[in-house]
N, C-alpha and C positions, 0 to 999 in steps of 0.2 A: 570610377564607372561601377554602375549599378550591376548587380548579379540577378539579373531576373526580375520580372515584374510582379507586383502585388506579393512579395515575399519580405515585407518588413515586419517588425515585432509584432505591430498591430494586427496585421493581417494572418500573420501565422498563429496569434493568440485566438481570433475568430475562427480560423479553421479547426484549431483544438478544440474550441467550444462547440462546434459543430460535429465534429467527430464523436465527443462525449456524449451528446444527445442523441445522436443515430444510435450509438452503442446501448444507450440505455433503452431506448425505443425497441431494439431487436432483443435485448434481454427480456423484455416483458411478453413477447408473443412465444407462443408455441410452435414445435417443430411443424405442426399442421398449418398453422396460420402464416409462418414464414415461407412453405412450398407455394401456400396459394399466393403471396406476394411475388413470389419470384415468377410463378405463370403469369401473372397480371403485368409484370414489368417486362419479360423476356419471351412470353410466349410459352404454350403449354409443351414442357420437357425439354426446351430450348435453353442451351448455356447453362453456367454454373454445375456442370456435372458432378464435381466434386463435393460441393456444397449441398446438392440434392441427395446424393448417396448418403451423404453424413446425415442429413436431417430423416431419410427414410431408416437408417439404423437405429436412430434415436427413437423412432415410432414403434419399432419392432419389440417385442418382448424379449428380455435377456434370454439367451441359449444355456441351457445347463451346462455346468462344466463337466468334461469328461477327463478321466485319468490316462495319462499315457503310461504304456506298460514300458519296463526298461528292457534292454535287449536279454539281460540275465533272467528276468522274469518270464519274458516270452519263450526263452527256451526251455525253462522247466516247465511251462505249459505244454510244450510240444510233446514233451517225453511223456 
């Protein structure tokens, strides 16, 4: 008895090849282009909430690193 339709070796190879092509296409797009593509596919701001947040974070300039004070240093500063 077969387990599922279209999941033979040949079909799986085709699916893997398609996934590889899609991944390569995605790698060539900038975050701005990817956002535009998501908007075209899903609608303006609709769906893919985490992916959109990740893309927006990639477009923003990096935040400067801040040093965290240790408790000991903070105590000394208060005195």
